N, C-alpha and C positions, 0 to 999 in steps of 0.2 A: 380549555380551549379558548381562544377570545376572536372577535368579529372586530375588522377594521374597516370603518366606512369612508373610501378614498373619494377624493374630488371627482368632479366629472371629469372623463377624458379615461379614468382607471377601473379597474375591476372592484364594483362595491359589493360588500358584504362577504369579502372572501377569508375563509376559517383560519386561524393561527393556533396551533397547538402549544402547550407549554412544553411537550415533550421532542423531540428531535425527529426527524424523517429519516425513515435508513432503506439503502437498497434501491431498485426501481430503477436504475439509471437506464437500462435498456427500453423498459417500458416506456419511462418518459420520452425519451428520443423518439420511440417509435408512434408515441399517442401526439405529439408536437408533429411529427411529418404527416399523420394523417389528418390533422387540421388545416395544414396547407393544401392539401388536395381533397379533401373532402367538407363539406359543410355542414354533417352530422356525425359526430362519433361518440360513438355509445360504450362505455366500460361494464361489462358484465361479470357476476359473478354472487356465488352464496355471500351470506350475511357474514361480517369480519374477517372478508377477506382484504380490505382497504382500499376498496373503491374510491371513498369520499376522498381519504388523504393522498392516493394516485391523482383524484382530479385536480383537488386543492395545488397540490404541488406542479402540475403540469400548468395549470391558469396562472399561477405566480411568474413561473418562468417564462409566460409566452405573453405576459402582461403587455410587453414592448409591442409586439407582433399585431395589436388591436388597438391602434392610436384613440378610437373613438369609443374604448372603456366597454362597460359591460359588468357584469351582476354575477353573483353565487347565488342560486335559488335553493334553500332548501324545503323539500316536501314532505309535507306531515301526514302520518296515516290517514286514510279516510276524509281528505278534505279535497277531493276532486271537484267540488263544486266552488271552490276558490283558488284555482290554480292560477288563474291571471292575476288575483290580489297578490298570491306569493310572488309572482313574478314581480309586480309592480313594487310589493315594500322591498324587493331585493335592489332594484333600480331608482327608487327615490320618484317613482312615476304616481301622478295623480288622475284620475280619472275626470273629466270636465263636461260641460253639458253640452249637448250636441255632438259629441265624441266618446264613443265607449271605449270602457279600459281598453280593451285587446289594442284599437287604433290609438290608443296614447301610448302604448306600448311600441307598436310600429312607428309611432312618430320619434320616441328615443332611439330604436335599435336601427334608423335609416340613417344615421348621421353620418356614417361611414363604417370601416371593418371595426366590428363588434363581437365579444365573445358573451356569450351565456352557459354558463354552468348549471344543469339542473340535477341535481342530489336526490335520489330516492324515487327513479320513476315507476317502481316496482309499487308503488302506492295505487297509481291509477294510469296503467299505461297507455289505454286507448284513448284516454280524454287527455292525456300530456302529449301523447303522440299527436292528436290531433291541432292542439294548438301550437306546438312545435312546426308542425308542417305548416299553417298558416302565418307564421310568423317568418319562415323562410322563405316563403313564396312572396310575402312583402317588403323583405329585405334582405336585398341581393347581395350586402357584404356582412351579413351577420354569420357565422358560426357556432355550432352549439355540442358542447361536451354533456353527455349525460351517464350518469350510473343509475344502475339497477339489477335484480337479479337477472332480466332477458334482454334482449334486445327490443325495440321500439318496434320491429317489423315496417318502416317505411321505406320507400324508395330512395335509393341512394347514401343508406346510411350505413358509416362503416362501424364495425363491431370488433371489440377487440376483450377478449375473455381474462381477466385477470387473476392469476394464481396464486398460490400461497409464497412466500416467503421460500427460497432455495435452504434447504435443512442441512447440505454439505459442508462439512468440517472444512473446507478451505474457504468458506465463503466469507468476504470480512465485511460484507453489506447485508447479510441475510439474515434468518432466522434467529441464529445463535447471536450475532451481533444486537441483535433487536433485544432477545431475552436478556442478555446481561448488561445491556444499558438501561432497561426497566427494572431489573434487578440488583444495581450498582451498590447497595446498602444492605444488601441480605448475604453476602459471602457467598454466592453460587460459584462454582467452579466451571471452566468449560464443558468437563466431561460430563458433567449433571446437565448443564445447559443444553447440548449435545443430544440428549436421551430425552429431555423434556420436549424440546423442539420435534424430536421425531416423534413421539408420542401424539402431539398435536397437530401435527402435518402441516408446520412451517404457518399456520394460520394467524395473521398478526393479533386479533382481539383473544383469542385463546393464549398464546404466550403473554399479554400484558397482563390477563388474569391470574396465570400461574406464577408470574416473575413478584407478584405482589406476596406471596406468602411465605414463609421462611422455610416450612418444611417442605420435601420433596411432594409433589402432587403423586395421587395414586394414578395407575393406569386407568384408562376409561374401560368402562365395563365392556365387555365381549372383543376387546383388542382397539386396534385403532381405529377410529369411525370415518366414515367418507366426508370428502373434504366438506358437502354442505352441510352435515350434521357436526363439525367440529365445534362451530363458536357455540352452538345451541347445547351441545354437550359441557363446553367448559362453562359456561355461565350456570347451568344447574349444578356443576362440581363446585364453582365458587359459592354459590348461595347456599350449598347444603355446608360449609365452613363458616358460615357466620352465626351471630350469636341471636337470641329470640327475637329482640328488639331491633336489629339491623335487617333481619328477616320480613319483620312485620313493615319498617319503614319503607324498604326497598318495594313489597308488593304492592305497598299503597301511592307510593312515587308513578307508576304504571300509568296510573290516568293520565298524569302529563304528557300532550305531545310534544310541547316544545319546553322551552327554559322556564324553571320556577325558583324563586328565593326561598330562603330558610324560613319566614313568614308563612309562604304557599304552602309548604312541606307540613309544617305543623299545622295549619289550619285544615290539611286535607288528612294526616295522617294522627294528629292529637298524640303524638310522640312525647315522652317527655327527654331531655336533653337532644333534641333533634338536632341542632347545631353540630354536634360532637359526631353524633352519628353519621351523619353528610359528611365530615370531613373522614372518617374512617371508610365511609364505601367509598370516597373519591380515590383514598390511597389503595383500596383494593381493585381499582379501574372500571368499578361497576358504575359509577358516575365521572362524567366530566366537570371540570368546573371553569367558570369563565369569569370576567368581570362584565357584569352589567349595567345599566344607567345608576349609577350611583351604589350599586353593590353588588356582591359576587350571585352570581346564578349559576345551576346545575341543568346539565342535560344527560338523560338518559340515552344510553347504545341503542340501536332497534332491537340488536338481538336481546338486549339485558330486558327491554319493554315488554318484549312479546313473554317472555318467561315469567314474568312479574303480573303481568294481567292472568296468565294460565292459574299460576300458585293463588292470586288473588280469588279468583272465580272457584277455586277448589277449595279455600279456606271458607267459602260462604261468607265473603266480605264484600263483595261486589259493590251491592246496592247500596249498602253504609257510607260506602266510600267514594261512591257516584254523586251522593247526597251531599256530602260535604262537600265535594269537590264543585258543585253547584254552588253550593252557599258561598265559597270562597269567588267564583268566578263573578255572582252578582255583585256581593261587596266592592270587588276590585274594580268591576265595570263601573259602580255607581261613584265609584271613587275618581277613578280617570275622568269622568262625565264631569266631577265636580271642579277637578282641575282644569279640564277645556274650557269649562263655562265660567270659571273665575275672572276673567279677565275678558275685555275686548279682542286683546291680541295675546294671545295666550303663549308661553315659553313654548317652542319648538321640539323640545325635551320630550313631550309626551308623547309623541309619534313614535320614535325607535321604541319606548316602552309600548305603547301598543300593537305594533305590528308583533314585538316579541309575544306577547301574550294573545292575540286575536284568535288562532286557530283554539286554545283551549277556551276562549269564551265561546266561541261560535260551538265548540264539542259540546260544552256543558248546555247551552241551549238545547240542542239538537236531543240531547236525552232528559230534557227537564220532564217530560209527559210522563216519564217513569216515576216522579216523586211528587203526588198531589200534595197541595196546601205549600209548596214552594215558593210560590208566587213567582212562576217564570216570565210573566209580562214584563217586570221589574227590569230582567235580564235583557230581555229584547230589546226594549226601550231604549236602555242604556249604550247597549251595542249598537241601536241603531244611530242614535246619537253621533257615537263616536266614530262609524264608519262614513257619517256625512262630514263631519269635522274632517277624517281622513281624505276625504274625497272618494269613497267608495260611493258613488250615488245610487247605483242599482241595488247596491246590498244594502244600504240603508234604507232605501224604500221598501224593500223584501223586510226587513227586520221590522219596520213600523208596521207593515200590516202583519206580521207575526203576534205583535204586541196587542195589535187590536183583537187579532182572533182570539187570544189568551185572557184579554182584558174579565176583569169579574163585573164589572158596573160596565152600562152602557155609556156614561159621560165620559169615562176613559175611553172607551173605543171610541167614540165620535174625535176626542182629541187625538188619538193615535192614528187613525184615518186622517185628520186633517193633515197632521204631520206626514203622512206618506204623500200626501197631495202636493205639500208645500216643495218635498223632494223632488216629485216628478216636474213640478215647474222650474225647479235649478237644472232639470235635465233638459229643459225646453221641450218638454211631451204634455201640452195640453190635451193630449187624448187619453193621457195615463191619468191625469190629475182629475179631469172633470166628473168620470165615476167615482173616484175617490171621495170627493167633494159633497156629491149625493148621497153616497155613504154614511159620510160623516154627519151631513144633514138628518139622516134617516135615522141614526143610533142616538142621535140629540134629542129627535121626538120621542124616541123612547123614554128615556132619562127626564123628556120633561123640562130641559134646558132650553128655552125659546132663544138666548143669546148664542150660544154656539150654533143651533139651526140658522138663525138668522147669517150669521156671520158664515158658515159654508157656504147657504144659498148665495149671500151678494157676493161671496168671492168668486163663485162657480160662473155667476152672470157676468162678472168683469172680466176675469180672464177671458172667456169667449169673444168678447167684444175688442178688448184690449189686445189681446197676442193673437190674432188669429192663424198668424204664421206656427204657430205651436200644436195646430192641427190638420190632418191632412184633408180633410174637408172641413171649412167655416160652418160653425154650429148656426141654426137659423135664428135670426131675430125675433120670430117670435116663442121660441123655446126660452131664448134668454130672458124675455120680457116676463114668462112666465115663473122662473124662476125667481125674478127680481119683485113681482107683486108678492110671491109667498113670502119671500124675507120682508117685506113691507109688515106682513098682518101677523107675525109673529114675532118681530121686533119688540123687546122690553123698551119702552117709550122714553126713559131716563136714564140708557147706558149710553155712554160716550162714544165707547167703542164699538157697538153694534151701530148707531147713527154714524160713526165715520165709515163703516165698511158700505151701508147700504148707501150714503151720498156717492161714495166712489164708484158704485154700480150703477147709479141713476145717471151720473156723468158720461160715463163710458155708452150707454145704452140710448140716449136720448136722441140721436141725429139718425139712427138707423143703419151707420156707414161705419164699417168697421175701423179700427184704429183712431174715430175721429169725436172726440170728446166735445158736449157742448160746453162754451167757454163760463157762462156764466155758474154752471151746475159744478163745473170744475173747480172755481173758486173758492164755491159753497163746499167740496171736499176737501179742500186744502184746509179751510177755516175749521171743520169738524177733525181734522185729523191732526191739526194744532192744539184744538181743545182737548182731544184724547190724549196728546202728548206720547203717540204711537210713532217713531221712526219709520217702521215698516209703512206704515198707511201715509206719513207725511211724504216719503221719498216718493210712492204712487202718484199722490194728489200733485207733488211739483210735475211729475211727467206731464198727468193731465194739463195741468196750466198750461206749461209749455206746448203741447200737443193743440190747444185752444189758440195760443198765440201764432202758433205756425197756422193753421187754418185761416187765421185772419190775417196773414202776411206779416205777422210782426215779428219779424225774426230777430231783430236786436233784442227785443224783451224776452223772448224765449231762450237765446244764447244767455243773458243776463242771469236768468233765472237757472238754467242748468249748471251754472258755476255754482250756484247755491246747493243745487241739489250734488254737486260734486264734492262741497264741504262735509255734508250729512251724509254721504258717502263714506268717506275715511272715519267717521267714528262708529260704522254697521260693526256689529261682532259677527266674524266670518262663519261662526261655529252653529248659529241659530238657522235652522232650515225656514223659516219665514222669510230670513232676508235674501236667502242666495236669488231670486227671481229679482229681487230691485238690483242687485250687485250687478246682474247681467244684463239689465235692462239699462241701468245707469252707463255701463262701459259702450254700451250700442246707441245709447241718445246722444250723449255728451260731444262724441265725434260728429254726427249727425247735425247737431243743431249748430255746432260751429261752422261745418260748411254751409249750410241754410244762410248764417250771417255773413259768408265770404271769410271768414278768419282761419286762412288756411294754416298759418303757421299753429294755431290752439287746437284745430283739428286732427293736426298730423302728431301733436304732443299726447292728445287725448287718445289718439287711435293707438301711439306706443304704449300707452299705459294700459290698454285692452288686450294688445299684444302679449304684455308681460304678467298680466294679473293669473293668477293660479285658475282661477274659477272660469277661464273662458277658453273653449273649445277650438281646435286647429282652424276650422275653417269660418268658424264664427270672428276667431279674433282676425283673422288675416284678411277678411274682407272690410274690417272697419278701415285698413290705411288705404286702400283702393282706391277710393273717389278722391279724399283730399290728394293723394300723390299725383294722380292723374292731374287733377286741376291746375297743381303746383307745378306740372310739367316734368316730373320724375317720373318718366316713363319706363326706365329699366326698373325702378323699382317695385312701379305699379303693376308692372306685369309679373314680376317674382312673387310678388304678395296673391294677385289675382290665380298664379299657377297654384302656388301651397292653397288657396281657398278651393279651388275646384277640385284637387286631387283630394283634399281633406274631407271634401263634401261627398265626393264618391265613394272613397272608403268607407265613411259613416253611414252607405246606404241609399244615398241621394235622397234625404229626409226632404219634406215639405219646406221650402224655404225661400218665398216670395219676396221677403225685405233683401234677399241678395241680389236679386234683378240690377237695381242700379250700380253694382259692383261690377259686375259682368257688362253693363253697358259703357261703364268707366274704362274697362279693358280693352272694349270695340274703338272706343274714342282713343286711346293710345295709340292701339294699331292705326288708325284710320288717319291719323295726323303724321304716322312716321312713315318713311321711305319702304316700299314695296311689302305693306304691311296690309294690303287689301285683302288676302286670303284669310288672315287671323282676325281683319276686322270683322266679318262677314261672319264668320265663326263666332266669335264672341255675342255678335249681336243676335244670332239664333237662338245662343245659348241664354242670352238674356231674357228672350220673348219666350222660352221654354218655362224658363223659371216664374215668370210672373203669370203663366198661365192658369186660371183663363184670363185670355187680357183682359184689361181695365183701362180703358181709354182717360180715364180721369184719376188713376192711381198713381203713386209715388214712382213706379219703376217707368209710367208713360213719361211724365213729367221729366225725369233723366233722358228718357229716350229722346225725347223732342229735341232738347237741348244738344246730346250728344251726336244727334243725326246731322242738325244744322249747321253745329260747330265745323264737323268734319266735312260738309258739302261746301261752306265758305273757304275752307282751305284748299281744297281739291278742286272746286271750281264746279262741282255738282251738285249744289244745292237743290233740294227737290226731288233727289234720287232716292226715297226711302220709301218704305211701306207706313212710315208713322207719321201721325197727322202732323203738321208744324204749327206751332202758336199762332194765330191768325188775330193781329192785336187792333184790326180795324173791325174786327166783329165781336172781341173778347170784353165783356163790363169790365168798368174801370178795377182798378187793382182792390180798392177798398171793398168794394160790392162783389168780389170774387172768392170763392171758397180756392184755399192753395194748399199746394204740397210742399216739404221743404225743400224741392231744388228749382220751383218756379222761378225765384228771380236771375235762376242763371239763363231758363227757357226763355223767357219775355225780353231779358237784355240782349241776347245774340239774335232772336227774331228781329228785335230793333233796330240791329248792325245788318242782318242780312237784307232788309229792307232799303236801308241806305245802300248797300253796294249793289243790289239789285236796281238800282235807281227809280224805285215807285215812287209814283207823282204823291204819295200822301205818308213818304219817309219820316217826313219831322215831325208829322202828326202821330205816328206810331214811336216815336224817339220819346215825344212829351209824353205819352200813355204808359212806358215802360219806366218812366221817370220813378215813379215809386218802389220800384223792383231796386233802383239803385240806393234809394233811401235805406233800403233794409238789408241791402247786403253789398261788400266791401268789393268782389268781383266785379259784380251785375256794374258797382258805379265806376269803375275803369273800362269796363266796357262800354258802356253807354258813354263815358268821354271819349274814347278812340272812335266810336260812331257820329259823334257830334264833332268830332274834329275832321273827320272825312268827309261829313255832308259839307261843311262849311270851309273846308281847307284851314281847319285854325291851329296853328301849331301851339298855341297855349294848350287848348284839348288835349292834345296828342303827348303833350309834357306832362298834365295835370294825368291822363292815363299813364304814363310811363310812372309817375310815382306812384300812384294806385298800385299797379303790377309790383314793383319794387317793394311795396310795403306786406304784401301777402307772400312773397315769394314766388311769383307766379311766370318763369323763366321763359315759358311757352310764350306766353301772350306777351309778353315784354319784347322777345325778338319781333312777334308779327307786329309790332305796333312799332320797333326801331324801324322796319322796311317801309315802313310810310314818311321818313324822313331822310329826305335823299342824302345828308351829310351824314348819316348814320346808320344807312342801308347795309352797308358791307360789315359792320358791327353785328346787324340782327344775322345775318347769312352766316358769319361765323358761330353765331350760338345756336342758331337751327341745326348746323351741322353738326354741332356738339350734341344735339340731342336726337339724333338720326332723323332728322326732319327734313324735307326737301321745303323751299321757299312757298309761300301762300300763292294759289295762283291770280289773285285780286287783292 
């Protein structure tokens, strides 16, 4: 049997057999018809009756009817805890920060008409029933075809019981045809084939086993067995004809849940001439062979595996065989881990190999407690690292926690807990990371490891202030300061890495305001990080310095430094859990800082990169495009990304996401500037205010809200008709003396223009006060040039404004500026109409 991974839009993981498919013409037609009228179709019947092959044949024949593709999922026995991972492996889906794996599956399956085939639902009928029900609810055009011993029992399920092949002599495609095809080299004649097919009830697995023997099979004990017992009886009969070595290897191979190669078989069974015996068992139909990544692999049919495990237990070999399976799993996981970690950009071919082996690695870890002295923590640690690299983030965190629980020394326990915290931060879950970091520090204290203790405490203090949006409720500043004080107290004085961790925590906690580091301490943190030569700390410290520049209103410097961070980002190894947080933050901050400097083309490009990055969750990555597209006047795209953002956030369970409020305000801006967008404008503005609650009148959301409300008011003639206080440039301290948010240049510039339009007597002074905003932001510069042109009737200033809008691709603002030039007003109206906008009120 081979598995072919198709391109997107096709069915992935669809199994193909080396032997032909016989009969079932009527069944295939009926199942395809059922899929047209029912979204859930279940093929039921006993083991060996041919459910899997029928499902594969139907899926292959119906592939063109599902233009959005889908996948073939093979469930392993006893793995109901990783059903979502099994579906993800079949579809090539990754878990993303802020986007649980099940939501990622829905994102893939909601693209259009898809088919998901789930084979082996008898392994966990209740759990898979619930998962399938949720996927069907969330994906209106998804169809699901399942196989199992019994129906799932869910509403709307169309059940079709798969019967054995007909044994009537006149059937050209029934049981006799199958037997003769499989036995074509053994000289069996048709009368003999008819007897065998009748003895084995036409059950395909039984016939395939019987066809591999030269001599006629003996009738089953007690006459013809019931259909449900036929496959088991046939397997036992075939097993009885094997020699001693073949039986022993077959028994031991029963511990594998999925595919195994000859090396793995030898490691578990220790049989001499393993390869030759594998070939003989394949010839007997007791194993299926296919081409794996780089080598041949085998899989045992479910009915054969059940019998093998029974015999293994009866022979008293289970414990020793499971111990060898654990040793093989540990060595295999560590080898794969080295493969992944061997390069910054590992060969992606490791992933199919891991997907093939993952269930066996998990099963070996589950049973590790029965084998004292086996060091199962090594397997848990390697499996955690592999799951992280595969982007099964929640599972990776759980395995690191397991490794910590199994660790033999507190220093290793501290390292495992720290790794679990790193994964939690990559999930954007500071609420999970914080207690893990404190537990890591406690274990390090038991081990007498001051460096590990100080780094864990410092990092806990740092993330509490740097990433408050990853906590449902922000951590009190006093608590973070206590952690930092303890870190200082236990930190070894000459350890550069520890010094860099402490310096970062000091920078982020110096101002008593979340996300607002002290600029001087931020530069010190960057210097110490560079001295430690740690790329993770350097990336984080660059963010601190950028934030410091932002607070001081030096947006151009922040933008320039963020480009350095992006260059560093390209060299960060994706497989390391420590780096996940910085990858996510870089993808978030680079577009934001580009917007702060008014470099809209760069912001759109950076947002596109975030959208395409595999470590970005749906609502996170969609949100990055909303603001720069809105400021660019690309309103249709703005609202498309905003809708994706909002839908993804709701599907993720509406987690705390105050950082998303500016994007919601940008959607409100786009609706407010368009014709007939008043209702949606109000709805998005209410959403933004709810996201930012508790409302912070000085925060980043308030900064963008002030700009957006003034800009909409200017265009519609309703300036001041908002609950958000406008920027009062007559009372605000000078730019250089004011703490800033990244959207302040927009708010200052448009407030100055509003003063000009309103004819305020001090409009010229307000315009001058906003001048520094134009020096730091290209959009603000163009806006202020337009305001100056309006104030003085200066065509040169208006043309300078036009050039500024054109340089950054701000089509809406360009059109509004054209309206101020009588000889080009018609051009402005045409462009506004194309954007779905009415002309400005004044």
